Biopython code that builds the backbone (N, CA, C, O; Angstrom):
import numpy as np
from Bio.PDB.StructureBuilder import StructureBuilder

atoms = [
    (1, "MET", "N", (-52.921, -7.048, 30.829)),
    (1, "MET", "CA", (-53.055, -5.739, 30.197)),
    (1, "MET", "C", (-54.474, -5.621, 29.642)),
    (1, "MET", "O", (-54.965, -6.533, 28.979)),
    (2, "PHE", "N", (-55.109, -4.523, 29.910)),
    (2, "PHE", "CA", (-56.441, -4.269, 29.396)),
    (2, "PHE", "C", (-56.365, -3.196, 28.321)),
    (2, "PHE", "O", (-55.586, -2.251, 28.443)),
    (3, "PRO", "N", (-57.173, -3.333, 27.260)),
    (3, "PRO", "CA", (-57.088, -2.383, 26.158)),
    (3, "PRO", "C", (-57.222, -0.915, 26.570)),
    (3, "PRO", "O", (-56.585, -0.059, 25.956)),
    (4, "ASN", "N", (-58.019, -0.599, 27.577)),
    (4, "ASN", "CA", (-58.181, 0.808, 27.934)),
    (4, "ASN", "C", (-56.958, 1.398, 28.619)),
    (4, "ASN", "O", (-56.916, 2.604, 28.863)),
    (5, "GLU", "N", (-55.956, 0.569, 28.938)),
    (5, "GLU", "CA", (-54.712, 1.054, 29.547)),
    (5, "GLU", "C", (-53.620, 1.313, 28.518)),
    (5, "GLU", "O", (-52.548, 1.809, 28.864)),
    (6, "MET", "N", (-53.882, 0.981, 27.253)),
    (6, "MET", "CA", (-52.877, 1.110, 26.214)),
    (6, "MET", "C", (-52.786, 2.555, 25.740)),
    (6, "MET", "O", (-53.800, 3.202, 25.478)),
    (7, "ARG", "N", (-51.551, 3.052, 25.636)),
    (7, "ARG", "CA", (-51.350, 4.447, 25.252)),
    (7, "ARG", "C", (-50.417, 4.613, 24.047)),
    (7, "ARG", "O", (-50.536, 5.594, 23.313)),
    (8, "THR", "N", (-49.510, 3.689, 23.839)),
    (8, "THR", "CA", (-48.535, 3.801, 22.758)),
    (8, "THR", "C", (-48.710, 2.640, 21.786)),
    (8, "THR", "O", (-49.361, 1.644, 22.099)),
    (9, "LEU", "N", (-48.125, 2.783, 20.612)),
    (9, "LEU", "CA", (-48.165, 1.669, 19.670)),
    (9, "LEU", "C", (-47.482, 0.440, 20.251)),
    (9, "LEU", "O", (-47.905, -0.687, 19.991)),
    (10, "GLN", "N", (-46.418, 0.647, 21.043)),
    (10, "GLN", "CA", (-45.766, -0.493, 21.681)),
    (10, "GLN", "C", (-46.730, -1.210, 22.627)),
    (10, "GLN", "O", (-46.715, -2.438, 22.713)),
    (11, "ASP", "N", (-47.574, -0.444, 23.341)),
    (11, "ASP", "CA", (-48.580, -1.056, 24.213)),
    (11, "ASP", "C", (-49.536, -1.934, 23.404)),
    (11, "ASP", "O", (-49.875, -3.044, 23.816)),
    (12, "PHE", "N", (-49.962, -1.423, 22.252)),
    (12, "PHE", "CA", (-50.882, -2.191, 21.418)),
    (12, "PHE", "C", (-50.195, -3.462, 20.889)),
    (12, "PHE", "O", (-50.801, -4.533, 20.850)),
    (13, "GLN", "N", (-48.946, -3.330, 20.490)),
    (13, "GLN", "CA", (-48.225, -4.514, 20.019)),
    (13, "GLN", "C", (-48.082, -5.531, 21.145)),
    (13, "GLN", "O", (-48.256, -6.729, 20.922)),
    (14, "GLU", "N", (-47.771, -5.071, 22.331)),
    (14, "GLU", "CA", (-47.633, -5.978, 23.471)),
    (14, "GLU", "C", (-48.957, -6.663, 23.779)),
    (14, "GLU", "O", (-48.986, -7.860, 24.066)),
    (15, "PHE", "N", (-50.044, -5.917, 23.720)),
    (15, "PHE", "CA", (-51.357, -6.503, 23.941)),
    (15, "PHE", "C", (-51.607, -7.630, 22.951)),
    (15, "PHE", "O", (-52.110, -8.686, 23.333)),
    (16, "HIS", "N", (-51.262, -7.422, 21.679)),
    (16, "HIS", "CA", (-51.498, -8.456, 20.672)),
    (16, "HIS", "C", (-50.562, -9.651, 20.846)),
    (16, "HIS", "O", (-50.934, -10.774, 20.508)),
    (17, "ARG", "N", (-49.364, -9.431, 21.364)),
    (17, "ARG", "CA", (-48.506, -10.578, 21.709)),
    (17, "ARG", "C", (-49.194, -11.424, 22.765)),
    (17, "ARG", "O", (-49.275, -12.646, 22.645)),
    (18, "TRP", "N", (-49.691, -10.755, 23.804)),
    (18, "TRP", "CA", (-50.386, -11.442, 24.902)),
    (18, "TRP", "C", (-51.643, -12.145, 24.388)),
    (18, "TRP", "O", (-51.877, -13.309, 24.715)),
    (19, "LEU", "N", (-52.450, -11.448, 23.588)),
    (19, "LEU", "CA", (-53.692, -12.016, 23.076)),
    (19, "LEU", "C", (-53.427, -13.236, 22.202)),
    (19, "LEU", "O", (-54.127, -14.243, 22.308)),
    (20, "ASP", "N", (-52.422, -13.147, 21.341)),
    (20, "ASP", "CA", (-52.073, -14.282, 20.488)),
    (20, "ASP", "C", (-51.709, -15.493, 21.331)),
    (20, "ASP", "O", (-52.124, -16.614, 21.037)),
    (21, "GLU", "N", (-50.932, -15.259, 22.380)),
    (21, "GLU", "CA", (-50.537, -16.352, 23.270)),
    (21, "GLU", "C", (-51.759, -16.936, 23.994)),
    (21, "GLU", "O", (-51.903, -18.156, 24.085)),
    (22, "GLN", "N", (-52.621, -16.082, 24.497)),
    (22, "GLN", "CA", (-53.805, -16.525, 25.225)),
    (22, "GLN", "C", (-54.773, -17.302, 24.338)),
    (22, "GLN", "O", (-55.350, -18.299, 24.771)),
    (23, "LYS", "N", (-54.951, -16.850, 23.110)),
    (23, "LYS", "CA", (-55.940, -17.448, 22.204)),
    (23, "LYS", "C", (-55.345, -18.490, 21.264)),
    (23, "LYS", "O", (-56.078, -19.183, 20.557)),
    (24, "GLY", "N", (-54.016, -18.603, 21.255)),
    (24, "GLY", "CA", (-53.379, -19.580, 20.384)),
    (24, "GLY", "C", (-53.487, -19.243, 18.907)),
    (24, "GLY", "O", (-53.539, -20.138, 18.063)),
    (25, "PHE", "N", (-53.521, -17.945, 18.591)),
    (25, "PHE", "CA", (-53.621, -17.535, 17.193)),
    (25, "PHE", "C", (-52.336, -17.880, 16.440)),
    (25, "PHE", "O", (-51.247, -17.897, 17.014)),
    (26, "SER", "N", (-52.484, -18.151, 15.160)),
    (26, "SER", "CA", (-51.349, -18.483, 14.311)),
    (26, "SER", "C", (-50.470, -17.255, 14.099)),
    (26, "SER", "O", (-50.958, -16.140, 13.910)),
    (27, "ASP", "N", (-49.153, -17.491, 14.135)),
    (27, "ASP", "CA", (-48.214, -16.406, 13.859)),
    (27, "ASP", "C", (-47.655, -16.486, 12.438)),
    (27, "ASP", "O", (-46.628, -15.879, 12.134)),
    (28, "ASP", "N", (-48.325, -17.227, 11.582)),
    (28, "ASP", "CA", (-47.906, -17.348, 10.196)),
    (28, "ASP", "C", (-48.093, -15.997, 9.498)),
    (28, "ASP", "O", (-49.215, -15.505, 9.376)),
    (29, "VAL", "N", (-46.997, -15.409, 9.047)),
    (29, "VAL", "CA", (-47.014, -14.083, 8.438)),
    (29, "VAL", "C", (-47.902, -14.058, 7.198)),
    (29, "VAL", "O", (-48.666, -13.114, 6.999)),
    (30, "PHE", "N", (-47.803, -15.077, 6.376)),
    (30, "PHE", "CA", (-48.540, -15.089, 5.119)),
    (30, "PHE", "C", (-50.038, -15.255, 5.364)),
    (30, "PHE", "O", (-50.845, -14.592, 4.712)),
    (31, "LEU", "N", (-50.418, -16.128, 6.290)),
    (31, "LEU", "CA", (-51.819, -16.281, 6.649)),
    (31, "LEU", "C", (-52.379, -14.975, 7.185)),
    (31, "LEU", "O", (-53.470, -14.560, 6.794)),
    (32, "ASN", "N", (-51.642, -14.323, 8.076)),
    (32, "ASN", "CA", (-52.129, -13.079, 8.662)),
    (32, "ASN", "C", (-52.208, -11.958, 7.637)),
    (32, "ASN", "O", (-53.071, -11.087, 7.750)),
    (33, "MET", "N", (-51.333, -11.960, 6.645)),
    (33, "MET", "CA", (-51.430, -10.972, 5.569)),
    (33, "MET", "C", (-52.695, -11.225, 4.758)),
    (33, "MET", "O", (-53.376, -10.279, 4.361)),
    (34, "MET", "N", (-53.011, -12.475, 4.512)),
    (34, "MET", "CA", (-54.248, -12.790, 3.787)),
    (34, "MET", "C", (-55.472, -12.379, 4.607)),
    (34, "MET", "O", (-56.446, -11.857, 4.063)),
    (35, "LEU", "N", (-55.416, -12.617, 5.911)),
    (35, "LEU", "CA", (-56.529, -12.225, 6.772)),
    (35, "LEU", "C", (-56.687, -10.707, 6.811)),
    (35, "LEU", "O", (-57.810, -10.202, 6.819)),
    (36, "LEU", "N", (-55.567, -9.974, 6.837)),
    (36, "LEU", "CA", (-55.623, -8.517, 6.769)),
    (36, "LEU", "C", (-56.266, -8.081, 5.458)),
    (36, "LEU", "O", (-57.103, -7.178, 5.447)),
    (37, "SER", "N", (-55.885, -8.709, 4.370)),
    (37, "SER", "CA", (-56.465, -8.368, 3.071)),
    (37, "SER", "C", (-57.982, -8.571, 3.081)),
    (37, "SER", "O", (-58.726, -7.770, 2.515)),
    (38, "GLY", "N", (-58.428, -9.636, 3.721)),
    (38, "GLY", "CA", (-59.865, -9.883, 3.844)),
    (38, "GLY", "C", (-60.557, -8.786, 4.630)),
    (38, "GLY", "O", (-61.655, -8.355, 4.276)),
    (39, "GLU", "N", (-59.911, -8.335, 5.699)),
    (39, "GLU", "CA", (-60.491, -7.255, 6.510)),
    (39, "GLU", "C", (-60.549, -5.945, 5.735)),
    (39, "GLU", "O", (-61.510, -5.188, 5.874)),
    (40, "VAL", "N", (-59.532, -5.667, 4.920)),
    (40, "VAL", "CA", (-59.562, -4.467, 4.075)),
    (40, "VAL", "C", (-60.749, -4.573, 3.107)),
    (40, "VAL", "O", (-61.421, -3.580, 2.828)),
    (41, "GLY", "N", (-60.994, -5.768, 2.606)),
    (41, "GLY", "CA", (-62.156, -5.988, 1.747)),
    (41, "GLY", "C", (-63.461, -5.709, 2.474)),
    (41, "GLY", "O", (-64.406, -5.193, 1.878)),
    (42, "GLU", "N", (-63.520, -6.048, 3.764)),
    (42, "GLU", "CA", (-64.728, -5.768, 4.537)),
    (42, "GLU", "C", (-64.928, -4.265, 4.725)),
    (42, "GLU", "O", (-66.063, -3.787, 4.717)),
    (43, "VAL", "N", (-63.842, -3.520, 4.892)),
    (43, "VAL", "CA", (-63.950, -2.054, 4.946)),
    (43, "VAL", "C", (-64.521, -1.565, 3.614)),
    (43, "VAL", "O", (-65.410, -0.714, 3.589)),
    (44, "ALA", "N", (-64.010, -2.102, 2.522)),
    (44, "ALA", "CA", (-64.478, -1.695, 1.193)),
    (44, "ALA", "C", (-65.967, -1.992, 1.024)),
    (44, "ALA", "O", (-66.683, -1.200, 0.413)),
    (45, "GLN", "N", (-66.441, -3.111, 1.552)),
    (45, "GLN", "CA", (-67.863, -3.450, 1.430)),
    (45, "GLN", "C", (-68.746, -2.450, 2.169)),
    (45, "GLN", "O", (-69.801, -2.058, 1.669)),
    (46, "VAL", "N", (-68.315, -2.040, 3.354)),
    (46, "VAL", "CA", (-69.089, -1.045, 4.104)),
    (46, "VAL", "C", (-69.072, 0.285, 3.366)),
    (46, "VAL", "O", (-70.102, 0.950, 3.261)),
    (47, "LEU", "N", (-67.905, 0.680, 2.851)),
    (47, "LEU", "CA", (-67.820, 1.945, 2.122)),
    (47, "LEU", "C", (-68.623, 1.903, 0.824)),
    (47, "LEU", "O", (-69.112, 2.933, 0.361)),
    (48, "LYS", "N", (-68.759, 0.727, 0.243)),
    (48, "LYS", "CA", (-69.611, 0.576, -0.935)),
    (48, "LYS", "C", (-71.062, 0.905, -0.579)),
    (48, "LYS", "O", (-71.761, 1.555, -1.357)),
    (49, "LYS", "N", (-71.512, 0.462, 0.588)),
    (49, "LYS", "CA", (-72.865, 0.794, 1.050)),
    (49, "LYS", "C", (-73.010, 2.306, 1.218)),
    (49, "LYS", "O", (-74.027, 2.891, 0.842)),
    (50, "VAL", "N", (-71.980, 2.927, 1.786)),
    (50, "VAL", "CA", (-71.993, 4.384, 1.958)),
    (50, "VAL", "C", (-72.106, 5.061, 0.596)),
    (50, "VAL", "O", (-72.902, 5.982, 0.413)),
    (51, "HIS", "N", (-71.312, 4.602, -0.340)),
    (51, "HIS", "CA", (-71.323, 5.176, -1.686)),
    (51, "HIS", "C", (-72.714, 5.042, -2.315)),
    (51, "HIS", "O", (-73.228, 5.995, -2.900)),
    (52, "HIS", "N", (-73.314, 3.866, -2.194)),
    (52, "HIS", "CA", (-74.626, 3.631, -2.800)),
    (52, "HIS", "C", (-75.714, 4.498, -2.159)),
    (52, "HIS", "O", (-76.682, 4.870, -2.821)),
    (53, "MET", "N", (-75.555, 4.815, -0.886)),
    (53, "MET", "CA", (-76.554, 5.650, -0.203)),
    (53, "MET", "C", (-76.582, 7.072, -0.767)),
    (53, "MET", "O", (-77.557, 7.797, -0.571)),
    (54, "GLN", "N", (-75.528, 7.467, -1.457)),
    (54, "GLN", "CA", (-75.439, 8.814, -2.031)),
    (54, "GLN", "C", (-75.959, 8.880, -3.464)),
    (54, "GLN", "O", (-76.072, 9.964, -4.036)),
    (55, "ASP", "N", (-76.270, 7.740, -4.036)),
    (55, "ASP", "CA", (-76.654, 7.662, -5.443)),
    (55, "ASP", "C", (-78.174, 7.650, -5.571)),
    (55, "ASP", "O", (-78.811, 6.678, -5.165)),
    (56, "PRO", "N", (-78.782, 8.724, -6.136)),
    (56, "PRO", "CA", (-80.237, 8.776, -6.249)),
    (56, "PRO", "C", (-80.821, 7.645, -7.100)),
    (56, "PRO", "O", (-81.986, 7.287, -6.927)),
    (57, "ARG", "N", (-80.035, 7.081, -8.010)),
    (57, "ARG", "CA", (-80.523, 5.955, -8.826)),
    (57, "ARG", "C", (-80.688, 4.696, -7.988)),
    (57, "ARG", "O", (-81.513, 3.841, -8.310)),
    (58, "ARG", "N", (-79.910, 4.574, -6.914)),
    (58, "ARG", "CA", (-79.977, 3.383, -6.053)),
    (58, "ARG", "C", (-80.904, 3.589, -4.857)),
    (58, "ARG", "O", (-81.274, 2.629, -4.181)),
    (59, "THR", "N", (-81.275, 4.826, -4.601)),
    (59, "THR", "CA", (-82.065, 5.127, -3.403)),
    (59, "THR", "C", (-83.435, 5.691, -3.753)),
    (59, "THR", "O", (-84.088, 6.308, -2.912)),
    (60, "GLU", "N", (-83.873, 5.481, -4.991)),
    (60, "GLU", "CA", (-85.178, 5.963, -5.450)),
    (60, "GLU", "C", (-85.353, 7.454, -5.179)),
    (60, "GLU", "O", (-86.403, 7.896, -4.714)),
    (61, "GLY", "N", (-84.303, 8.221, -5.479)),
    (61, "GLY", "CA", (-84.355, 9.667, -5.328)),
    (61, "GLY", "C", (-84.129, 10.166, -3.912)),
    (61, "GLY", "O", (-84.151, 11.375, -3.681)),
    (62, "GLU", "N", (-83.913, 9.276, -2.965)),
    (62, "GLU", "CA", (-83.726, 9.657, -1.553)),
    (62, "GLU", "C", (-82.254, 9.566, -1.148)),
    (62, "GLU", "O", (-81.930, 9.058, -0.075)),
    (63, "ALA", "N", (-81.385, 10.051, -1.996)),
    (63, "ALA", "CA", (-79.950, 9.976, -1.716)),
    (63, "ALA", "C", (-79.616, 10.758, -0.453)),
    (63, "ALA", "O", (-80.249, 11.763, -0.131)),
    (64, "GLN", "N", (-78.608, 10.266, 0.245)),
    (64, "GLN", "CA", (-78.130, 10.935, 1.449)),
    (64, "GLN", "C", (-76.813, 11.637, 1.149)),
    (64, "GLN", "O", (-76.120, 11.302, 0.188)),
    (65, "THR", "N", (-76.480, 12.609, 1.981)),
    (65, "THR", "CA", (-75.176, 13.246, 1.854)),
    (65, "THR", "C", (-74.111, 12.266, 2.332)),
    (65, "THR", "O", (-74.415, 11.280, 3.004)),
    (66, "LEU", "N", (-72.873, 12.545, 1.982)),
    (66, "LEU", "CA", (-71.773, 11.713, 2.449)),
    (66, "LEU", "C", (-71.769, 11.650, 3.970)),
    (66, "LEU", "O", (-71.596, 10.576, 4.545)),
    (67, "GLU", "N", (-71.956, 12.785, 4.621)),
    (67, "GLU", "CA", (-71.938, 12.834, 6.083)),
    (67, "GLU", "C", (-73.033, 11.955, 6.685)),
    (67, "GLU", "O", (-72.799, 11.253, 7.669)),
    (68, "GLU", "N", (-74.235, 11.994, 6.091)),
    (68, "GLU", "CA", (-75.341, 11.167, 6.579)),
    (68, "GLU", "C", (-75.053, 9.686, 6.377)),
    (68, "GLU", "O", (-75.296, 8.865, 7.262)),
    (69, "ALA", "N", (-74.535, 9.359, 5.204)),
    (69, "ALA", "CA", (-74.239, 7.957, 4.906)),
    (69, "ALA", "C", (-73.132, 7.420, 5.804)),
    (69, "ALA", "O", (-73.213, 6.293, 6.292)),
    (70, "LEU", "N", (-72.101, 8.225, 6.019)),
    (70, "LEU", "CA", (-71.030, 7.803, 6.931)),
    (70, "LEU", "C", (-71.552, 7.623, 8.350)),
    (70, "LEU", "O", (-71.189, 6.663, 9.030)),
    (71, "ALA", "N", (-72.396, 8.533, 8.795)),
    (71, "ALA", "CA", (-72.952, 8.432, 10.146)),
    (71, "ALA", "C", (-73.738, 7.137, 10.313)),
    (71, "ALA", "O", (-73.692, 6.510, 11.371)),
    (72, "ALA", "N", (-74.451, 6.741, 9.277)),
    (72, "ALA", "CA", (-75.248, 5.517, 9.339)),
    (72, "ALA", "C", (-74.387, 4.266, 9.455)),
    (72, "ALA", "O", (-74.845, 3.243, 9.965)),
    (73, "HIS", "N", (-73.161, 4.337, 8.991)),
    (73, "HIS", "CA", (-72.285, 3.154, 8.977)),
    (73, "HIS", "C", (-71.009, 3.331, 9.803)),
    (73, "HIS", "O", (-70.100, 2.505, 9.726)),
    (74, "ARG", "N", (-70.941, 4.391, 10.580)),
    (74, "ARG", "CA", (-69.701, 4.691, 11.309)),
    (74, "ARG", "C", (-69.263, 3.540, 12.224)),
    (74, "ARG", "O", (-68.078, 3.209, 12.265)),
    (75, "ASP", "N", (-70.187, 2.936, 12.944)),
    (75, "ASP", "CA", (-69.817, 1.835, 13.836)),
    (75, "ASP", "C", (-69.228, 0.659, 13.058)),
    (75, "ASP", "O", (-68.222, 0.078, 13.467)),
    (76, "ASP", "N", (-69.859, 0.314, 11.939)),
    (76, "ASP", "CA", (-69.348, -0.786, 11.115)),
    (76, "ASP", "C", (-67.969, -0.464, 10.547)),
    (76, "ASP", "O", (-67.083, -1.318, 10.531)),
    (77, "ILE", "N", (-67.791, 0.771, 10.082)),
    (77, "ILE", "CA", (-66.488, 1.183, 9.560)),
    (77, "ILE", "C", (-65.439, 1.071, 10.666)),
    (77, "ILE", "O", (-64.343, 0.555, 10.443)),
    (78, "GLY", "N", (-65.778, 1.553, 11.840)),
    (78, "GLY", "CA", (-64.857, 1.484, 12.974)),
    (78, "GLY", "C", (-64.473, 0.057, 13.323)),
    (78, "GLY", "O", (-63.304, -0.233, 13.575)),
    (79, "GLN", "N", (-65.459, -0.838, 13.338)),
    (79, "GLN", "CA", (-65.179, -2.241, 13.655)),
    (79, "GLN", "C", (-64.227, -2.857, 12.634)),
    (79, "GLN", "O", (-63.279, -3.553, 12.999)),
    (80, "GLU", "N", (-64.482, -2.602, 11.373)),
    (80, "GLU", "CA", (-63.639, -3.191, 10.326)),
    (80, "GLU", "C", (-62.239, -2.579, 10.315)),
    (80, "GLU", "O", (-61.255, -3.290, 10.107)),
    (81, "LEU", "N", (-62.144, -1.262, 10.537)),
    (81, "LEU", "CA", (-60.818, -0.644, 10.617)),
    (81, "LEU", "C", (-60.052, -1.167, 11.829)),
    (81, "LEU", "O", (-58.837, -1.352, 11.759)),
    (82, "ALA", "N", (-60.748, -1.405, 12.939)),
    (82, "ALA", "CA", (-60.096, -1.954, 14.128)),
    (82, "ALA", "C", (-59.552, -3.355, 13.840)),
    (82, "ALA", "O", (-58.463, -3.703, 14.296)),
    (83, "ASP", "N", (-60.305, -4.157, 13.084)),
    (83, "ASP", "CA", (-59.804, -5.477, 12.696)),
    (83, "ASP", "C", (-58.531, -5.342, 11.861)),
    (83, "ASP", "O", (-57.572, -6.088, 12.060)),
    (84, "CYS", "N", (-58.522, -4.388, 10.925)),
    (84, "CYS", "CA", (-57.325, -4.157, 10.109)),
    (84, "CYS", "C", (-56.149, -3.766, 10.985)),
    (84, "CYS", "O", (-55.042, -4.279, 10.819)),
    (85, "LEU", "N", (-56.389, -2.868, 11.906)),
    (85, "LEU", "CA", (-55.320, -2.411, 12.797)),
    (85, "LEU", "C", (-54.765, -3.561, 13.625)),
    (85, "LEU", "O", (-53.555, -3.654, 13.830)),
    (86, "ALA", "N", (-55.637, -4.429, 14.099)),
    (86, "ALA", "CA", (-55.181, -5.586, 14.875)),
    (86, "ALA", "C", (-54.223, -6.443, 14.053)),
    (86, "ALA", "O", (-53.182, -6.867, 14.554)),
    (87, "TYR", "N", (-54.570, -6.696, 12.799)),
    (87, "TYR", "CA", (-53.684, -7.505, 11.955)),
    (87, "TYR", "C", (-52.379, -6.782, 11.659)),
    (87, "TYR", "O", (-51.338, -7.427, 11.530)),
    (88, "ILE", "N", (-52.410, -5.477, 11.552)),
    (88, "ILE", "CA", (-51.171, -4.721, 11.342)),
    (88, "ILE", "C", (-50.260, -4.872, 12.558)),
    (88, "ILE", "O", (-49.056, -5.077, 12.405)),
    (89, "PHE", "N", (-50.822, -4.772, 13.767)),
    (89, "PHE", "CA", (-50.015, -4.981, 14.973)),
    (89, "PHE", "C", (-49.438, -6.390, 14.991)),
    (89, "PHE", "O", (-48.265, -6.579, 15.314)),
    (90, "LYS", "N", (-50.256, -7.376, 14.647)),
    (90, "LYS", "CA", (-49.798, -8.758, 14.640)),
    (90, "LYS", "C", (-48.664, -8.961, 13.630)),
    (90, "LYS", "O", (-47.659, -9.601, 13.938)),
    (91, "LEU", "N", (-48.834, -8.413, 12.423)),
    (91, "LEU", "CA", (-47.789, -8.551, 11.409)),
    (91, "LEU", "C", (-46.499, -7.872, 11.854)),
    (91, "LEU", "O", (-45.408, -8.392, 11.617)),
    (92, "ALA", "N", (-46.617, -6.731, 12.487)),
    (92, "ALA", "CA", (-45.418, -6.062, 13.007)),
    (92, "ALA", "C", (-44.732, -6.961, 14.034)),
    (92, "ALA", "O", (-43.510, -7.105, 14.024)),
    (93, "ASN", "N", (-45.515, -7.556, 14.907)),
    (93, "ASN", "CA", (-44.937, -8.453, 15.915)),
    (93, "ASN", "C", (-44.237, -9.641, 15.269)),
    (93, "ASN", "O", (-43.118, -9.989, 15.649)),
    (94, "TYR", "N", (-44.889, -10.261, 14.299)),
    (94, "TYR", "CA", (-44.355, -11.481, 13.693)),
    (94, "TYR", "C", (-43.122, -11.213, 12.835)),
    (94, "TYR", "O", (-42.340, -12.124, 12.565)),
    (95, "THR", "N", (-42.951, -9.969, 12.408)),
    (95, "THR", "CA", (-41.793, -9.639, 11.573)),
    (95, "THR", "C", (-40.722, -8.870, 12.347)),
    (95, "THR", "O", (-39.713, -8.468, 11.768)),
    (96, "GLY", "N", (-40.929, -8.663, 13.643)),
    (96, "GLY", "CA", (-39.935, -7.997, 14.476)),
    (96, "GLY", "C", (-39.842, -6.493, 14.264)),
    (96, "GLY", "O", (-38.788, -5.900, 14.493)),
    (97, "VAL", "N", (-40.929, -5.872, 13.830)),
    (97, "VAL", "CA", (-40.934, -4.435, 13.565)),
    (97, "VAL", "C", (-41.509, -3.699, 14.773)),
    (97, "VAL", "O", (-42.590, -4.034, 15.258)),
    (98, "ASP", "N", (-40.775, -2.692, 15.253)),
    (98, "ASP", "CA", (-41.306, -1.770, 16.257)),
    (98, "ASP", "C", (-42.122, -0.760, 15.469)),
    (98, "ASP", "O", (-41.574, 0.159, 14.859)),
    (99, "LEU", "N", (-43.425, -0.938, 15.489)),
    (99, "LEU", "CA", (-44.295, -0.146, 14.628)),
    (99, "LEU", "C", (-44.248, 1.335, 14.965)),
    (99, "LEU", "O", (-44.335, 2.172, 14.067)),
    (100, "GLN", "N", (-44.113, 1.672, 16.226)),
    (100, "GLN", "CA", (-44.038, 3.086, 16.598)),
    (100, "GLN", "C", (-42.791, 3.729, 16.015)),
    (100, "GLN", "O", (-42.854, 4.820, 15.449)),
    (101, "ARG", "N", (-41.661, 3.054, 16.154)),
    (101, "ARG", "CA", (-40.410, 3.586, 15.602)),
    (101, "ARG", "C", (-40.489, 3.681, 14.084)),
    (101, "ARG", "O", (-40.074, 4.680, 13.496)),
    (102, "ALA", "N", (-41.023, 2.635, 13.449)),
    (102, "ALA", "CA", (-41.130, 2.630, 11.988)),
    (102, "ALA", "C", (-42.056, 3.737, 11.499)),
    (102, "ALA", "O", (-41.760, 4.407, 10.509)),
    (103, "TYR", "N", (-43.173, 3.927, 12.189)),
    (103, "TYR", "CA", (-44.123, 4.966, 11.790)),
    (103, "TYR", "C", (-43.497, 6.353, 11.911)),
    (103, "TYR", "O", (-43.591, 7.164, 10.989)),
    (104, "LEU", "N", (-42.868, 6.620, 13.034)),
    (104, "LEU", "CA", (-42.263, 7.941, 13.233)),
    (104, "LEU", "C", (-41.168, 8.213, 12.206)),
    (104, "LEU", "O", (-41.064, 9.324, 11.684)),
    (105, "ALA", "N", (-40.350, 7.197, 11.914)),
    (105, "ALA", "CA", (-39.285, 7.370, 10.920)),
    (105, "ALA", "C", (-39.872, 7.638, 9.538)),
    (105, "ALA", "O", (-39.376, 8.493, 8.804)),
    (106, "LYS", "N", (-40.921, 6.914, 9.186)),
    (106, "LYS", "CA", (-41.538, 7.095, 7.870)),
    (106, "LYS", "C", (-42.191, 8.462, 7.750)),
    (106, "LYS", "O", (-42.070, 9.112, 6.712)),
    (107, "MET", "N", (-42.881, 8.909, 8.793)),
    (107, "MET", "CA", (-43.531, 10.221, 8.728)),
    (107, "MET", "C", (-42.506, 11.345, 8.665)),
    (107, "MET", "O", (-42.756, 12.379, 8.044)),
    (108, "GLU", "N", (-41.356, 11.153, 9.302)),
    (108, "GLU", "CA", (-40.285, 12.150, 9.208)),
    (108, "GLU", "C", (-39.808, 12.266, 7.762)),
    (108, "GLU", "O", (-39.579, 13.370, 7.268)),
    (109, "LYS", "N", (-39.659, 11.124, 7.083)),
    (109, "LYS", "CA", (-39.288, 11.143, 5.665)),
    (109, "LYS", "C", (-40.356, 11.827, 4.830)),
    (109, "LYS", "O", (-40.052, 12.576, 3.902)),
    (110, "ASN", "N", (-41.624, 11.557, 5.176)),
    (110, "ASN", "CA", (-42.725, 12.114, 4.392)),
    (110, "ASN", "C", (-42.815, 13.629, 4.490)),
    (110, "ASN", "O", (-43.374, 14.267, 3.597)),
    (111, "LEU", "N", (-42.285, 14.212, 5.540)),
    (111, "LEU", "CA", (-42.336, 15.664, 5.678)),
    (111, "LEU", "C", (-41.626, 16.366, 4.530)),
    (111, "LEU", "O", (-42.008, 17.469, 4.139)),
    (112, "ASP", "N", (-40.589, 15.725, 3.987)),
    (112, "ASP", "CA", (-39.826, 16.332, 2.889)),
    (112, "ASP", "C", (-40.203, 15.751, 1.523)),
    (112, "ASP", "O", (-39.602, 16.095, 0.505)),
    (113, "ARG", "N", (-41.182, 14.888, 1.515)),
    (113, "ARG", "CA", (-41.556, 14.194, 0.287)),
    (113, "ARG", "C", (-42.600, 15.009, -0.486)),
    (113, "ARG", "O", (-43.398, 15.740, 0.100)),
    (114, "THR", "N", (-42.572, 14.863, -1.812)),
    (114, "THR", "CA", (-43.580, 15.470, -2.668)),
    (114, "THR", "C", (-44.301, 14.366, -3.406)),
    (114, "THR", "O", (-43.673, 13.464, -3.961)),
    (115, "TRP", "N", (-45.622, 14.438, -3.412)),
    (115, "TRP", "CA", (-46.435, 13.449, -4.111)),
    (115, "TRP", "C", (-46.904, 14.039, -5.418)),
    (115, "TRP", "O", (-47.299, 15.204, -5.469)),
    (116, "LYS", "N", (-46.866, 13.254, -6.472)),
    (116, "LYS", "CA", (-47.249, 13.729, -7.794)),
    (116, "LYS", "C", (-48.751, 13.912, -7.940)),
    (116, "LYS", "O", (-49.190, 14.735, -8.742)),
    (117, "TYR", "N", (-49.536, 13.180, -7.199)),
    (117, "TYR", "CA", (-50.985, 13.271, -7.337)),
    (117, "TYR", "C", (-51.588, 14.410, -6.543)),
    (117, "TYR", "O", (-52.807, 14.581, -6.528)),
    (118, "LYS", "N", (-50.772, 15.172, -5.902)),
    (118, "LYS", "CA", (-51.218, 16.267, -5.046)),
    (118, "LYS", "C", (-51.924, 17.355, -5.783)),
    (118, "LYS", "O", (-52.350, 18.337, -5.175)),
]
sb = StructureBuilder()
sb.init_structure("model")
sb.init_model(0)
sb.init_chain("A")
sb.init_seg("    ")
for serial, (resi, resn, name, xyz) in enumerate(atoms, 1):
    if name == "N":
        sb.init_residue(resn, " ", resi, " ")
    sb.init_atom(name, np.array(xyz, "f"), 0.0, 1.0, " ", f" {name:<3s}", serial, name[0])
structure = sb.get_structure()
């Protein structure tokens, strides 16, 4: 299976099953949760750079707009989010969760949900 042939969440989960087998990656749920947490931290580090690019005190008066700062780091953000997504697929696999089914069921519930911070 090649990544460009994947169309559904099940395809992505299957790809990660295959990749784990090919590369001998650990299926330890707790280790992979810690690794996911690390990847979320890497997303935060890139977004911190974006945030600092908007602050005239940090940029000697040459602050950028949010759009400009995001554009400068979009590839890095994408790479780190992709790493997070990979670990989410792996965790779903290791815990026996059909992520597509779970996502659709959760979003259906959310349609009738009200958030207090709205």
